[in-house]
C-alpha positions in Angstrom: 10.5 63.1 -37.3 11.7 65.7 -39.9 15.4 65.0 -39.3 16.1 68.5 -40.6 17.8 69.8 -37.4 15.0 72.5 -37.3 13.5 73.6 -34.2 9.9 72.9 -33.1 8.6 75.2 -30.4 6.4 74.4 -27.6 5.9 78.1 -26.7 8.0 77.7 -23.4 10.4 75.1 -24.3 12.2 74.1 -27.3 13.9 70.8 -28.5 15.7 70.0 -31.8 13.3 68.2 -34.0 16.0 65.8 -35.1 16.3 64.3 -31.7 12.6 63.4 -31.6 13.1 59.4 -31.2 9.7 57.8 -31.6 9.4 56.7 -35.1 6.6 55.3 -37.3 7.5 51.7 -36.4 6.8 52.1 -32.8 3.0 52.5 -31.8 1.6 52.8 -35.4 -1.5 50.5 -35.6 -3.3 51.2 -39.1 -7.2 51.3 -38.7 -9.5 49.3 -40.9 -11.9 51.5 -43.2 -15.1 50.5 -41.6 -13.8 51.5 -38.2 -12.6 54.9 -39.9 -16.3 55.4 -41.1 -17.6 54.6 -37.6 -15.2 57.2 -35.9 -16.2 59.8 -38.4 -20.1 59.0 -38.1 -19.8 59.2 -34.4 -18.0 62.7 -34.8 -20.7 64.1 -37.1 -18.3 64.7 -40.1 -20.9 63.9 -42.6 -20.8 64.9 -46.3 -24.2 66.2 -46.5 -23.0 68.8 -44.0 -20.9 71.9 -45.1 -17.5 70.5 -44.5 -15.5 73.1 -46.4 -15.8 76.1 -43.9 -14.8 73.8 -40.8 -11.4 72.6 -39.7 -10.8 69.0 -39.2 -7.5 67.9 -37.9 -5.8 64.3 -38.1 -3.0 64.4 -35.6 -1.0 61.1 -36.8 -2.1 60.4 -40.3 0.3 57.5 -41.0 -0.1 56.2 -44.6 -3.5 58.1 -44.7 -6.4 55.7 -43.6 -8.5 58.5 -42.0 -7.3 61.0 -44.5 -8.9 58.9 -47.4 -12.2 58.8 -46.0 -12.1 62.5 -44.7 -11.1 63.7 -48.3 -13.8 61.6 -49.8 -16.5 63.3 -47.6 -15.0 66.8 -48.0 -14.9 66.4 -51.6 -18.5 65.4 -51.8 -19.6 68.3 -49.5 -17.5 70.8 -51.8 -19.0 69.5 -55.0 -22.5 69.5 -53.6 -22.1 73.0 -52.9 -20.5 73.8 -56.4 -17.3 75.5 -54.9 -13.8 75.1 -56.2 -11.5 72.9 -54.5 -9.2 75.9 -53.5 -11.9 76.7 -51.0 -10.7 73.4 -49.1 -7.4 74.5 -48.4 -7.9 75.2 -44.8 -10.4 72.4 -44.3 -8.0 69.6 -43.2 -4.7 69.7 -41.3 -2.8 66.5 -41.0 0.6 65.7 -39.0 3.0 62.9 -38.9 6.7 62.6 -37.7 7.6 60.3 -40.4 8.8 61.8 -43.6 8.0 58.6 -45.5 4.4 58.4 -44.0 3.9 62.1 -45.0 5.1 61.2 -48.5 2.8 58.2 -48.7 -0.2 60.2 -47.2 0.5 63.1 -49.7 0.4 60.6 -52.7 -2.8 59.0 -51.4 -4.5 62.2 -50.9 -3.7 63.4 -54.4 -4.9 59.9 -55.9 -8.3 60.3 -53.9 -8.9 63.9 -55.0 -8.3 62.8 -58.7 -10.6 59.8 -58.3 -13.2 62.4 -57.0 -12.7 64.3 -60.3 -10.5 67.2 -59.2 -7.7 68.1 -61.6 -4.3 66.5 -60.8 -2.5 69.9 -60.4 -4.9 71.2 -58.0 -5.0 67.8 -56.2 -1.2 67.8 -55.7 -1.2 71.2 -54.3 -4.0 70.6 -51.9 -2.4 67.5 -50.6 0.9 69.2 -49.9 -0.9 72.3 -48.1 -3.1 69.6 -45.8 -0.3 67.3 -44.6 2.6 68.3 -42.7 5.9 66.8 -41.6 5.6 68.0 -37.9 5.0 66.8 -34.4 1.5 67.4 -33.5 2.3 67.8 -29.8 4.8 70.5 -30.4 3.8 72.4 -33.6 3.8 76.1 -33.1 1.2 76.9 -35.7 -1.1 74.8 -33.4 0.2 76.6 -30.4 -1.3 79.8 -31.9 -4.6 78.5 -32.0 -4.6 78.7 -28.0 -7.4 77.3 -25.8 -10.9 77.2 -27.5 -9.2 77.6 -30.9 -10.7 77.2 -34.3 -10.6 73.3 -34.8 -14.1 71.7 -35.3 -12.9 68.0 -35.6 -9.9 66.2 -34.2 -10.2 62.6 -35.6 -7.9 59.7 -35.8 -5.9 56.9 -34.2 -3.0 58.3 -32.0 0.3 56.5 -31.6 0.6 54.2 -28.5 4.0 54.6 -27.2 5.1 54.6 -23.5 7.0 57.6 -22.3 9.8 55.5 -21.1 10.3 54.3 -24.7 11.0 57.8 -25.7 14.3 59.8 -24.9 14.2 61.2 -21.5 14.6 64.8 -22.5 12.0 64.6 -25.1 9.6 63.1 -22.7 10.3 65.9 -20.3 9.2 68.3 -22.8 6.1 66.5 -23.3 5.5 66.2 -19.7 6.0 69.9 -19.0 3.9 70.8 -22.0 0.9 68.5 -21.2 -0.1 68.1 -17.4 -2.2 65.0 -17.9 0.8 63.0 -18.8 1.6 61.8 -15.3 3.3 58.5 -14.2 3.6 55.8 -16.9 1.5 57.7 -19.3 1.2 56.7 -22.9 2.0 59.3 -25.6 -1.7 59.2 -26.6 -2.7 60.9 -23.4 -0.8 64.1 -24.7 -2.7 63.7 -27.9 -6.0 63.7 -26.0 -5.0 66.9 -24.1 -3.7 68.6 -27.3 -6.8 67.8 -29.4 -9.2 68.9 -26.5 -7.7 72.2 -26.0 -7.6 73.4 -29.7 -11.3 72.5 -30.1 -13.6 75.7 -30.8 -16.9 75.7 -29.0 -19.0 72.8 -30.2 -16.1 71.0 -31.6 -15.4 67.4 -31.0 -12.4 65.0 -30.6 -13.1 61.3 -31.8 -10.4 58.9 -31.3 -10.0 55.1 -31.6 -7.3 54.3 -29.1 -6.4 51.8 -26.3 -8.9 52.4 -23.4 -6.5 51.8 -20.4 -6.6 55.7 -19.6 -10.1 55.3 -18.8 -9.5 52.9 -15.8 -5.9 53.3 -14.7 -3.9 55.9 -12.5 -2.0 57.5 -15.4 -5.4 58.5 -17.0 -6.8 60.1 -13.9 -5.7 63.7 -14.8 -7.0 63.3 -18.3 -10.4 62.0 -16.9 -10.7 65.0 -14.5 -9.9 67.4 -17.3 -12.8 66.1 -19.3 -15.4 65.9 -16.5 -14.6 69.1 -14.6 -16.4 71.3 -17.0 -15.9 72.5 -20.5 -16.3 69.1 -22.1 -19.0 66.5 -22.8 -18.4 62.7 -23.3 -20.7 62.0 -26.1 -19.8 58.3 -27.0 -17.8 55.5 -25.9 -17.8 52.4 -28.0 -15.6 49.5 -26.6 -14.1 47.4 -29.4 -12.0 44.8 -27.5 -13.3 41.8 -29.7 -13.7 43.9 -33.1 -11.3 43.3 -35.9 -10.5 47.1 -35.8 -7.0 47.2 -37.1 -5.0 46.0 -40.1 -2.7 43.9 -38.0 -3.3 41.8 -34.9 -2.6 43.9 -31.8 -3.5 43.5 -28.0 -4.7 47.1 -27.7 -7.8 47.0 -25.9 -9.3 49.8 -28.3 -12.2 52.0 -27.8 -13.7 55.0 -29.8 -14.3 58.0 -27.7 -16.2 61.2 -28.9 -15.7 64.1 -26.6 -17.3 67.8 -27.4 -16.1 71.1 -26.2 -19.4 72.4 -24.3 -20.2 73.5 -20.9 -22.7 70.9 -20.0 -22.4 67.0 -20.0 -25.2 65.6 -21.9 -26.3 62.1 -22.6 -23.8 59.6 -23.6 -24.0 56.6 -25.9 -22.0 53.6 -24.5 -21.7 50.6 -26.7 -19.9 47.6 -27.5 -18.8 46.1 -30.9 -17.6 42.8 -31.3 -17.4 41.9 -34.8 -16.8 43.7 -38.2 -18.4 46.4 -40.2 -21.6 44.2 -40.1 -22.0 44.6 -36.4 -22.1 48.4 -36.1 -25.8 48.3 -36.4 -27.5 51.5 -35.5 -24.8 53.3 -33.6 -24.2 56.2 -36.2 -28.1 56.9 -35.8 -28.0 56.6 -32.1 -25.1 59.1 -32.1 -26.9 61.5 -34.2 -29.8 61.5 -31.7 -27.4 61.9 -28.8 -25.9 64.9 -30.6 -29.3 66.2 -31.4 -32.0 64.9 -29.1 -34.5 67.6 -29.8 -34.8 66.4 -33.5 -36.0 63.0 -32.3 -38.5 61.4 -29.9 -37.4 59.4 -27.0 -37.3 56.0 -28.9 -33.9 55.1 -29.8 -33.3 52.5 -32.5 -32.4 49.0 -31.7 -29.0 47.8 -33.2 -29.3 44.0 -33.6 -25.6 43.4 -33.3 -23.9 46.1 -31.4 -25.1 46.3 -27.8 -25.6 50.0 -26.7 -27.4 52.0 -24.0 -27.9 55.9 -23.6 -27.3 56.9 -20.0 -28.1 60.5 -18.6 -25.3 61.0 -16.2 -21.5 60.5 -16.7 -18.9 60.0 -14.1 -17.3 62.8 -12.0 -13.8 64.1 -11.3 -10.9 61.5 -11.8 -13.0 58.6 -11.0 -12.6 55.4 -13.5 -14.9 55.0 -16.5 -16.1 51.3 -16.2 -17.7 51.1 -19.6 -17.0 47.3 -20.5 -20.7 46.4 -20.4 -23.3 48.8 -21.7 -26.1 46.9 -19.7 -24.2 46.7 -16.5 -23.2 50.4 -16.8 -26.9 51.4 -17.4 -27.9 49.3 -14.2 -25.2 51.1 -12.2 -26.3 54.4 -13.3 -30.1 53.6 -12.4 -29.1 52.3 -9.2 -27.0 55.6 -8.3 -29.9 57.7 -9.3 -32.8 55.8 -7.6 -31.1 54.9 -4.3 -29.0 56.7 -1.7 -25.2 56.1 -1.2 -24.6 53.3 1.3 -22.7 55.8 3.7 -25.6 58.0 3.6 -26.7 58.3 7.5 -30.3 58.2 6.5 -30.1 54.8 4.7 -31.4 51.8 6.0 -29.2 49.7 3.8 -27.4 46.7 5.3 -24.3 45.3 3.7 -23.4 41.7 4.9 -20.7 39.4 3.9 -23.1 36.6 2.4 -24.2 33.2 3.4 -21.4 31.3 4.7 -22.9 27.8 5.4 -22.5 26.3 2.3 -26.1 25.1 2.7 -27.8 27.4 0.1 -30.5 24.9 -0.6 -31.7 25.2 3.1 -31.1 29.1 3.7 -31.7 30.5 0.2 -35.3 30.7 -1.2 -37.3 32.7 -3.9 -40.6 31.6 -2.0 -41.7 34.6 0.1 -44.4 32.3 1.8 -42.0 29.6 3.0 -41.5 31.1 6.5 -42.4 34.1 8.6 -41.8 37.4 6.7 -39.7 38.6 9.8 -37.4 35.9 9.2 -36.5 36.9 5.5 -33.7 39.2 4.4 -33.2 40.2 0.7 -30.2 38.9 -0.9 -28.3 39.9 -4.1 -25.6 37.7 -5.6 -23.1 38.8 -8.3 -24.8 36.4 -10.7 -27.9 38.4 -10.2 -26.5 41.6 -12.2 -25.0 39.7 -15.1 -27.7 40.4 -17.8 -28.0 44.3 -16.6 -31.2 43.5 -14.7 -31.2 42.9 -11.0 -32.7 39.7 -10.5 
Protein backbone atom coordinates (compact mmCIF):
# COMPACT_ATOMS: atom_id res chain seq x y z
CA UNK A 1 0.00 0.00 0.00
CA UNK A 2 1.42 3.33 -0.99
CA UNK A 3 -0.27 5.49 1.66
CA UNK A 4 0.00 8.48 -0.67
CA UNK A 5 -3.71 9.10 -1.20
CA UNK A 6 -3.34 8.74 -4.97
CA UNK A 7 -5.87 6.77 -6.98
CA UNK A 8 -5.49 3.27 -8.41
CA UNK A 9 -7.87 2.68 -11.30
CA UNK A 10 -9.56 -0.57 -12.20
CA UNK A 11 -10.99 0.78 -15.43
CA UNK A 12 -14.60 0.91 -14.13
CA UNK A 13 -14.12 1.37 -10.40
CA UNK A 14 -11.81 3.58 -8.41
CA UNK A 15 -10.72 3.45 -4.81
CA UNK A 16 -8.23 5.54 -2.89
CA UNK A 17 -4.99 3.58 -2.63
CA UNK A 18 -4.44 4.71 0.96
CA UNK A 19 -7.49 2.73 2.07
CA UNK A 20 -6.21 -0.59 0.79
CA UNK A 21 -5.95 -2.46 4.09
CA UNK A 22 -4.13 -5.75 3.52
CA UNK A 23 -0.54 -5.19 4.51
CA UNK A 24 2.66 -7.16 4.23
CA UNK A 25 2.27 -8.81 7.62
CA UNK A 26 -0.91 -10.57 6.48
CA UNK A 27 -0.67 -13.35 3.93
CA UNK A 28 3.05 -13.02 3.18
CA UNK A 29 4.94 -16.32 3.19
CA UNK A 30 8.50 -16.21 1.86
CA UNK A 31 9.62 -18.97 -0.49
CA UNK A 32 12.81 -20.99 -0.17
CA UNK A 33 15.35 -20.51 -3.01
CA UNK A 34 15.19 -24.11 -4.25
CA UNK A 35 11.40 -23.78 -4.62
CA UNK A 36 11.83 -20.54 -6.56
CA UNK A 37 14.21 -22.32 -8.92
CA UNK A 38 11.73 -25.16 -9.39
CA UNK A 39 8.91 -22.72 -10.22
CA UNK A 40 11.09 -20.90 -12.76
CA UNK A 41 12.25 -24.19 -14.27
CA UNK A 42 8.66 -25.45 -14.62
CA UNK A 43 7.74 -22.15 -16.30
CA UNK A 44 10.67 -22.41 -18.71
CA UNK A 45 12.29 -19.14 -17.57
CA UNK A 46 15.75 -20.37 -18.55
CA UNK A 47 18.97 -18.29 -18.81
CA UNK A 48 20.01 -20.08 -22.00
CA UNK A 49 16.97 -18.56 -23.73
CA UNK A 50 16.48 -14.93 -24.76
CA UNK A 51 14.95 -13.46 -21.59
CA UNK A 52 15.75 -9.88 -22.60
CA UNK A 53 12.97 -9.61 -25.17
CA UNK A 54 10.23 -11.22 -23.08
CA UNK A 55 8.24 -9.72 -20.22
CA UNK A 56 8.18 -11.46 -16.82
CA UNK A 57 5.88 -10.25 -14.02
CA UNK A 58 6.30 -10.87 -10.28
CA UNK A 59 2.94 -9.81 -8.78
CA UNK A 60 3.83 -9.77 -5.06
CA UNK A 61 7.59 -9.43 -4.74
CA UNK A 62 7.92 -9.06 -0.96
CA UNK A 63 11.61 -8.81 -0.12
CA UNK A 64 12.66 -10.23 -3.49
CA UNK A 65 13.04 -14.03 -3.25
CA UNK A 66 11.73 -14.59 -6.78
CA UNK A 67 13.28 -11.39 -8.10
CA UNK A 68 16.79 -12.43 -7.09
CA UNK A 69 16.65 -15.67 -9.07
CA UNK A 70 14.86 -14.00 -12.01
CA UNK A 71 17.45 -11.23 -12.20
CA UNK A 72 20.33 -13.71 -12.09
CA UNK A 73 18.82 -15.64 -14.99
CA UNK A 74 17.99 -12.48 -16.96
CA UNK A 75 21.50 -11.10 -16.41
CA UNK A 76 23.06 -14.33 -17.62
CA UNK A 77 20.86 -14.29 -20.73
CA UNK A 78 21.70 -10.63 -21.40
CA UNK A 79 25.46 -11.13 -20.98
CA UNK A 80 25.52 -14.23 -23.17
CA UNK A 81 23.96 -12.14 -25.95
CA UNK A 82 26.51 -9.35 -25.32
CA UNK A 83 23.75 -6.81 -24.88
CA UNK A 84 23.68 -3.76 -22.58
CA UNK A 85 21.68 -3.82 -19.36
CA UNK A 86 19.41 -1.03 -20.60
CA UNK A 87 17.90 -3.51 -23.06
CA UNK A 88 16.34 -5.24 -20.02
CA UNK A 89 14.31 -2.23 -18.87
CA UNK A 90 11.02 -3.85 -19.92
CA UNK A 91 12.02 -7.44 -19.15
CA UNK A 92 10.70 -7.50 -15.56
CA UNK A 93 7.69 -5.92 -13.85
CA UNK A 94 7.34 -6.44 -10.09
CA UNK A 95 4.68 -5.19 -7.66
CA UNK A 96 4.07 -4.86 -3.95
CA UNK A 97 1.69 -2.85 -1.79
CA UNK A 98 4.19 -2.47 1.04
CA UNK A 99 6.55 0.49 0.62
CA UNK A 100 9.08 -1.19 2.89
CA UNK A 101 8.97 -4.37 0.79
CA UNK A 102 9.44 -2.33 -2.39
CA UNK A 103 12.48 -0.60 -0.88
CA UNK A 104 13.95 -3.92 0.27
CA UNK A 105 13.38 -5.49 -3.16
CA UNK A 106 14.98 -2.57 -4.96
CA UNK A 107 18.06 -2.76 -2.74
CA UNK A 108 18.25 -6.51 -3.25
CA UNK A 109 17.79 -6.21 -7.02
CA UNK A 110 20.53 -3.57 -7.21
CA UNK A 111 22.89 -5.75 -5.18
CA UNK A 112 22.21 -8.80 -7.37
CA UNK A 113 22.93 -6.82 -10.55
CA UNK A 114 26.18 -5.46 -9.11
CA UNK A 115 27.20 -9.00 -8.12
CA UNK A 116 26.49 -10.04 -11.71
CA UNK A 117 29.03 -7.46 -12.92
CA UNK A 118 26.86 -4.50 -13.88
CA UNK A 119 27.76 -0.91 -12.89
CA UNK A 120 26.06 0.30 -9.71
CA UNK A 121 24.44 3.39 -11.25
CA UNK A 122 22.87 1.31 -14.03
CA UNK A 123 21.85 -1.36 -11.53
CA UNK A 124 20.12 1.18 -9.29
CA UNK A 125 18.23 2.71 -12.22
CA UNK A 126 17.12 -0.72 -13.47
CA UNK A 127 15.97 -1.86 -10.03
CA UNK A 128 13.81 1.25 -9.66
CA UNK A 129 12.27 0.82 -13.12
CA UNK A 130 11.39 -2.84 -12.52
CA UNK A 131 9.79 -2.67 -9.07
CA UNK A 132 6.57 -0.73 -8.47
CA UNK A 133 4.85 0.42 -5.32
CA UNK A 134 1.38 -0.55 -6.60
CA UNK A 135 -1.49 -3.00 -6.32
CA UNK A 136 -1.09 -5.75 -8.90
CA UNK A 137 -4.85 -6.30 -8.89
CA UNK A 138 -5.73 -2.68 -9.64
CA UNK A 139 -2.72 -1.13 -11.38
CA UNK A 140 -3.95 0.87 -14.41
CA UNK A 141 -0.78 0.24 -16.43
CA UNK A 142 -1.60 -3.47 -16.44
CA UNK A 143 -5.22 -2.75 -17.42
CA UNK A 144 -3.89 -1.23 -20.63
CA UNK A 145 -2.43 -4.59 -21.60
CA UNK A 146 -5.96 -5.98 -21.94
CA UNK A 147 -6.82 -9.59 -22.60
CA UNK A 148 -4.05 -11.54 -24.29
CA UNK A 149 -1.55 -8.78 -23.52
CA UNK A 150 2.18 -8.80 -23.97
CA UNK A 151 3.25 -10.70 -20.83
CA UNK A 152 5.19 -13.91 -21.35
CA UNK A 153 5.69 -15.04 -17.72
CA UNK A 154 3.85 -14.38 -14.47
CA UNK A 155 5.67 -16.14 -11.64
CA UNK A 156 5.65 -15.89 -7.88
CA UNK A 157 3.99 -16.62 -4.58
CA UNK A 158 0.75 -14.58 -4.34
CA UNK A 159 -0.52 -13.48 -0.90
CA UNK A 160 -2.92 -15.65 1.11
CA UNK A 161 -5.61 -13.31 2.49
CA UNK A 162 -9.30 -14.15 2.97
CA UNK A 163 -11.59 -11.46 1.57
CA UNK A 164 -13.37 -11.15 4.92
CA UNK A 165 -10.05 -9.93 6.33
CA UNK A 166 -10.08 -6.99 3.90
CA UNK A 167 -12.09 -3.78 4.19
CA UNK A 168 -15.56 -4.42 2.73
CA UNK A 169 -15.38 -1.55 0.25
CA UNK A 170 -12.06 -2.78 -1.14
CA UNK A 171 -13.22 -6.39 -1.24
CA UNK A 172 -16.25 -5.26 -3.25
CA UNK A 173 -13.96 -3.55 -5.77
CA UNK A 174 -11.98 -6.76 -6.16
CA UNK A 175 -15.14 -8.86 -6.55
CA UNK A 176 -16.49 -6.56 -9.27
CA UNK A 177 -13.18 -6.58 -11.10
CA UNK A 178 -12.56 -10.33 -10.83
CA UNK A 179 -15.50 -12.63 -11.55
CA UNK A 180 -13.67 -15.69 -10.16
CA UNK A 181 -13.62 -14.25 -6.62
CA UNK A 182 -16.81 -15.81 -5.27
CA UNK A 183 -17.93 -16.99 -1.85
CA UNK A 184 -15.14 -16.99 0.72
CA UNK A 185 -12.47 -16.67 -1.96
CA UNK A 186 -8.91 -15.99 -0.98
CA UNK A 187 -7.12 -13.01 -2.52
CA UNK A 188 -4.84 -15.31 -4.52
CA UNK A 189 -7.83 -16.28 -6.71
CA UNK A 190 -7.83 -12.73 -8.06
CA UNK A 191 -4.08 -12.95 -8.61
CA UNK A 192 -4.60 -16.03 -10.76
CA UNK A 193 -7.32 -14.35 -12.85
CA UNK A 194 -5.28 -11.17 -13.30
CA UNK A 195 -2.19 -13.17 -14.28
CA UNK A 196 -4.03 -15.33 -16.78
CA UNK A 197 -5.81 -12.46 -18.51
CA UNK A 198 -2.57 -10.57 -19.15
CA UNK A 199 -0.70 -13.50 -20.73
CA UNK A 200 0.30 -13.24 -24.36
CA UNK A 201 -0.44 -16.28 -26.55
CA UNK A 202 1.98 -18.94 -25.38
CA UNK A 203 2.62 -17.10 -22.10
CA UNK A 204 2.63 -19.00 -18.81
CA UNK A 205 1.58 -18.38 -15.22
CA UNK A 206 3.52 -20.38 -12.61
CA UNK A 207 2.60 -19.86 -8.96
CA UNK A 208 3.36 -21.65 -5.73
CA UNK A 209 0.19 -21.20 -3.77
CA UNK A 210 -2.28 -22.88 -1.43
CA UNK A 211 -4.06 -25.55 -3.49
CA UNK A 212 -7.51 -25.34 -1.85
CA UNK A 213 -8.92 -23.57 -4.92
CA UNK A 214 -8.40 -26.75 -6.94
CA UNK A 215 -10.90 -28.61 -4.76
CA UNK A 216 -13.36 -26.28 -3.03
CA UNK A 217 -16.40 -24.25 -4.06
CA UNK A 218 -14.76 -20.82 -4.13
CA UNK A 219 -12.26 -22.04 -6.72
CA UNK A 220 -14.96 -23.37 -9.09
CA UNK A 221 -15.09 -20.32 -11.36
CA UNK A 222 -11.31 -20.15 -11.60
CA UNK A 223 -11.15 -23.83 -12.56
CA UNK A 224 -13.87 -23.28 -15.18
CA UNK A 225 -12.04 -20.23 -16.57
CA UNK A 226 -8.92 -22.34 -17.05
CA UNK A 227 -10.60 -25.44 -18.51
CA UNK A 228 -13.19 -23.76 -20.76
CA UNK A 229 -10.75 -22.91 -23.52
CA UNK A 230 -7.82 -20.61 -24.04
CA UNK A 231 -5.60 -22.14 -21.35
CA UNK A 232 -3.76 -25.39 -20.75
CA UNK A 233 -2.72 -26.78 -17.37
CA UNK A 234 0.89 -27.83 -17.87
CA UNK A 235 2.07 -28.90 -14.42
CA UNK A 236 0.70 -29.44 -10.91
CA UNK A 237 3.25 -30.23 -8.20
CA UNK A 238 1.82 -30.96 -4.73
CA UNK A 239 4.18 -29.86 -1.93
CA UNK A 240 2.18 -30.43 1.28
CA UNK A 241 5.09 -32.13 3.02
CA UNK A 242 7.89 -30.17 1.41
CA UNK A 243 9.82 -27.56 3.35
CA UNK A 244 8.82 -24.90 0.83
CA UNK A 245 8.73 -21.72 2.90
CA UNK A 246 11.08 -19.78 5.16
CA UNK A 247 8.58 -20.04 8.04
CA UNK A 248 6.49 -23.02 9.08
CA UNK A 249 2.95 -22.50 7.77
CA UNK A 250 -0.09 -24.70 7.20
CA UNK A 251 -0.78 -23.67 3.61
CA UNK A 252 -1.13 -26.96 1.62
CA UNK A 253 1.01 -25.51 -1.18
CA UNK A 254 1.24 -26.64 -4.78
CA UNK A 255 2.97 -25.31 -7.86
CA UNK A 256 0.70 -24.83 -10.87
CA UNK A 257 1.88 -23.91 -14.35
CA UNK A 258 -0.86 -22.74 -16.72
CA UNK A 259 -0.24 -21.63 -20.31
CA UNK A 260 -2.36 -19.47 -22.64
CA UNK A 261 -3.05 -21.76 -25.58
CA UNK A 262 -6.13 -23.06 -27.34
CA UNK A 263 -5.70 -26.77 -26.62
CA UNK A 264 -5.12 -28.66 -23.40
CA UNK A 265 -1.99 -30.77 -23.70
CA UNK A 266 -0.31 -33.35 -21.50
CA UNK A 267 -0.03 -32.54 -17.80
CA UNK A 268 2.84 -33.26 -15.43
CA UNK A 269 1.40 -34.19 -12.01
CA UNK A 270 3.92 -34.66 -9.21
CA UNK A 271 4.49 -34.72 -5.48
CA UNK A 272 7.57 -33.41 -3.69
CA UNK A 273 7.92 -34.37 -0.04
CA UNK A 274 11.38 -33.15 0.98
CA UNK A 275 13.83 -30.38 0.14
CA UNK A 276 15.74 -29.49 -2.99
CA UNK A 277 17.25 -32.99 -3.18
CA UNK A 278 13.76 -34.43 -3.79
CA UNK A 279 13.00 -32.50 -6.97
CA UNK A 280 14.55 -35.27 -9.05
CA UNK A 281 13.86 -35.06 -12.77
CA UNK A 282 10.84 -32.73 -12.61
CA UNK A 283 12.39 -29.83 -14.57
CA UNK A 284 13.40 -32.20 -17.37
CA UNK A 285 9.97 -33.84 -17.31
CA UNK A 286 8.37 -30.39 -17.58
CA UNK A 287 10.53 -29.56 -20.61
CA UNK A 288 9.33 -32.73 -22.27
CA UNK A 289 5.71 -31.82 -21.56
CA UNK A 290 6.28 -28.34 -23.05
CA UNK A 291 8.06 -29.66 -26.16
CA UNK A 292 7.05 -33.31 -26.72
CA UNK A 293 8.15 -33.17 -30.34
CA UNK A 294 11.75 -32.74 -29.17
CA UNK A 295 11.85 -36.02 -27.24
CA UNK A 296 10.89 -39.64 -27.56
CA UNK A 297 8.09 -41.09 -25.45
CA UNK A 298 10.33 -42.20 -22.60
CA UNK A 299 10.16 -39.86 -19.61
CA UNK A 300 12.94 -39.77 -17.03
CA UNK A 301 12.31 -41.43 -13.72
CA UNK A 302 12.58 -39.09 -10.73
CA UNK A 303 13.88 -41.25 -7.88
CA UNK A 304 12.51 -39.05 -5.09
CA UNK A 305 9.75 -36.98 -6.69
CA UNK A 306 6.72 -39.05 -7.61
CA UNK A 307 5.30 -37.94 -10.95
CA UNK A 308 3.17 -39.02 -13.86
CA UNK A 309 2.24 -37.44 -17.18
CA UNK A 310 -1.44 -37.69 -18.07
CA UNK A 311 -3.06 -37.07 -21.44
CA UNK A 312 -6.40 -35.60 -20.37
CA UNK A 313 -7.28 -32.96 -17.78
CA UNK A 314 -10.52 -32.23 -15.92
CA UNK A 315 -13.42 -30.34 -17.48
CA UNK A 316 -15.57 -27.40 -16.42
CA UNK A 317 -15.60 -26.49 -12.74
CA UNK A 318 -15.10 -30.02 -11.40
CA UNK A 319 -12.40 -30.41 -8.72
CA UNK A 320 -8.81 -31.33 -9.52
CA UNK A 321 -7.90 -34.18 -7.14
CA UNK A 322 -4.12 -34.23 -7.67
CA UNK A 323 -2.90 -35.42 -4.28
CA UNK A 324 -1.53 -38.76 -5.53
CA UNK A 325 0.08 -38.89 -9.00
CA UNK A 326 -0.33 -42.68 -9.17
CA UNK A 327 -4.01 -42.70 -8.22
CA UNK A 328 -4.73 -39.84 -10.60
CA UNK A 329 -3.08 -41.78 -13.41
CA UNK A 330 -5.24 -44.81 -12.55
CA UNK A 331 -8.38 -42.65 -12.49
CA UNK A 332 -7.60 -41.19 -15.91
CA UNK A 333 -6.88 -44.66 -17.35
CA UNK A 334 -10.18 -46.01 -16.03
CA UNK A 335 -12.02 -43.00 -17.45
CA UNK A 336 -10.38 -43.55 -20.85
CA UNK A 337 -10.86 -47.32 -21.08
CA UNK A 338 -14.29 -47.87 -19.53
CA UNK A 339 -17.75 -46.32 -20.06
CA UNK A 340 -19.39 -44.26 -17.30
CA UNK A 341 -21.48 -46.22 -14.80
CA UNK A 342 -24.61 -44.33 -15.90
CA UNK A 343 -24.07 -45.35 -19.54
CA UNK A 344 -27.20 -47.40 -20.55
CA UNK A 345 -25.02 -49.74 -22.58
CA UNK A 346 -22.72 -50.63 -19.73
CA UNK A 347 -22.99 -53.94 -17.91
CA UNK A 348 -21.31 -52.57 -14.79
CA UNK A 349 -22.94 -53.58 -11.53
CA UNK A 350 -22.24 -51.62 -8.37
CA UNK A 351 -22.89 -53.35 -5.06
CA UNK A 352 -22.56 -52.25 -1.46
CA UNK A 353 -19.90 -54.83 -0.67
CA UNK A 354 -19.80 -57.97 1.48
CA UNK A 355 -21.76 -57.36 4.66
CA UNK A 356 -21.45 -60.79 6.34
CA UNK A 357 -18.14 -60.11 8.08
CA UNK A 358 -17.04 -63.60 7.00
CA UNK A 359 -14.52 -62.55 4.35
CA UNK A 360 -12.45 -65.72 4.72
CA UNK A 361 -15.44 -67.76 3.58
CA UNK A 362 -16.86 -65.57 0.85
CA UNK A 363 -13.80 -63.85 -0.67
CA UNK A 364 -11.16 -65.66 -2.70
CA UNK A 365 -8.44 -65.11 -5.27
CA UNK A 366 -8.75 -68.73 -6.47
CA UNK A 367 -10.82 -68.79 -9.69
CA UNK A 368 -11.10 -72.60 -9.54
CA UNK A 369 -12.55 -72.81 -6.03
CA UNK A 370 -16.21 -72.91 -7.09
CA UNK A 371 -18.26 -72.81 -10.30
CA UNK A 372 -17.41 -69.80 -12.43
CA UNK A 373 -21.08 -68.76 -12.47
CA UNK A 374 -20.90 -68.31 -8.69
CA UNK A 375 -18.01 -65.82 -8.80
CA UNK A 376 -18.40 -62.05 -8.95
CA UNK A 377 -15.49 -59.59 -9.32
CA UNK A 378 -14.92 -57.47 -6.22
CA UNK A 379 -12.69 -54.39 -5.81
CA UNK A 380 -11.89 -52.93 -2.40
CA UNK A 381 -10.53 -49.50 -1.61
CA UNK A 382 -7.16 -50.97 -0.66
CA UNK A 383 -6.90 -52.52 -4.13
CA UNK A 384 -6.24 -49.05 -5.61
CA UNK A 385 -3.81 -47.65 -3.06
CA UNK A 386 -0.59 -48.12 -5.06
CA UNK A 387 -1.99 -46.76 -8.33
CA UNK A 388 -2.58 -50.22 -9.86
CA UNK A 389 -5.95 -51.94 -9.66
CA UNK A 390 -5.32 -55.24 -7.88
